[in-house]
N, C-alpha and C positions, 0 to 999 in steps of 0.2 A: 504494500500500500504506500502511495506517495501523495504528497500534497499538491493540488492543482489550484493556483490562485485565481480568483475572479477580480480582475483589475477594477471593475465598476464598484465593487465593495471597498476597495482600498483607496479610492479617490480622496477621502478626508486626510489620509496620511501622506498624500503626494502634493508636492509644491513644484510647479513648473515655471521656469522663467526663460525668456529668450535673450540671446546675446549674440554678439558678432563672432563668427567662426574664426579660428586661427589659421595661419598658413596662407599659401598662395591662392589666388582666385580672381585676380584682376580687379576691376573697378567695383564689381558687384559685392565682393566680400567686405568692402569698406563702408557700404551704406545700408546693407540688409542684415537684420538680426535673424539669421537662419539657424544658429546652433541652439540646442535645448539643454538646459541645466535642470535635471530632475533630482529633487531631494525627497527621499522616502524616509519618514520617521518610523523606525522599527518599533519603538516603545508604544506608540498610540495606534499602530496598525492592527486591524482585525485579522490576525493570523494566529495559528496554533502556537502555544507556548514553546514547544520543542523547536519549532522553526526559528522563533525569536532567539532562543538560547544558542542555537547553532550559528546563526548569523553574528550575534554579538561576541561569541567566544572564538570565532574564526580570526584568521590573520589577514583579512581583506583590507587593503589600504584605502578602499573607497568608503569605508565605514568610519565615521568620526568618533571621538570620545563620547559625544552626547548620544550616540546610537542613531545617527542619520546616515543613510546610504546615499552617496552622491554619484549620479551617472551623467556623463557629459556626452551628448550625441551631436556630432558635427560632420559626419561623413557624407551627407546628402546635401543637395542644393536648396531644397525647400524645407521650410519649418515643419510642415506637416509630416514629411518623410522622416525627419529627424525625431519628431515627437513619437511617431510609430516605432522607430528604431529603439528609442529610449524605453518605451513600454515593453517591447519584446525582450530587451536585455534584462529589465527588471523581472519579467516573468521567468526567464531562464534562471536567474539567480535564486528566485524563490522556489522554483521547482527543484533545483539542485540541492538547496538547503532542506527541502522537505523530504528528500529520499531517506528512507530508514535503512540503516545498515543491517544486513543479515547477521543473526547471532551465530557465532562460531561454535560448531559442534566438535568436541574432542574426538579424535579417531585413533585407532591403533593399526599398525601394519598387519597385514594378513599373515597367517601361518606360513603360507608359501613364500611370501616376501622375506619373512624372518629366516626361513630355512636357506633361501638363496643367498642372503647376506652372510650367514655363518659359513656356508659352503665356499663363497668367494674368499672369505678371510682364511679358511683352512688351506685353500689352494695357493694363496699368496704366501702363506707361511711355509708350505712345502717347497715352493720355488726358492725361498730364501735359504732353506735348509740345504738345498742342492748347490748353493753357491759357496758353502763352507769348504774348508780344506779337508782333504781325505786323510785319515790316519792310517799308516801302513803297519 
């Protein structure tokens, strides 16, 4: 079972702001605010507690000390495409954090595997015995 976020329910915890994109782009980049800065407040979001804990305890540099996830989307030319890209990336992060790790079951090697291991040890021991000097 994994967590599938509904972005419409998370809107109160999301703050979007438009800004100018960085990098080359000609005259258009200097006058159009097409980049999107998405700020997602993990503390007030309506997500399961284990997802919050996993996000806050992780080593993700996009999460601030206050528990705010910051996503900057600027790869597209239009603001709408960047907004969509930011929401998709937020969804991916939440889905990844919502995956539950399978519990590890302790196992033993089979009898056949144990026997093969002992046989190989005996064989290598016999090889070493044959390397010894012979007494006359």
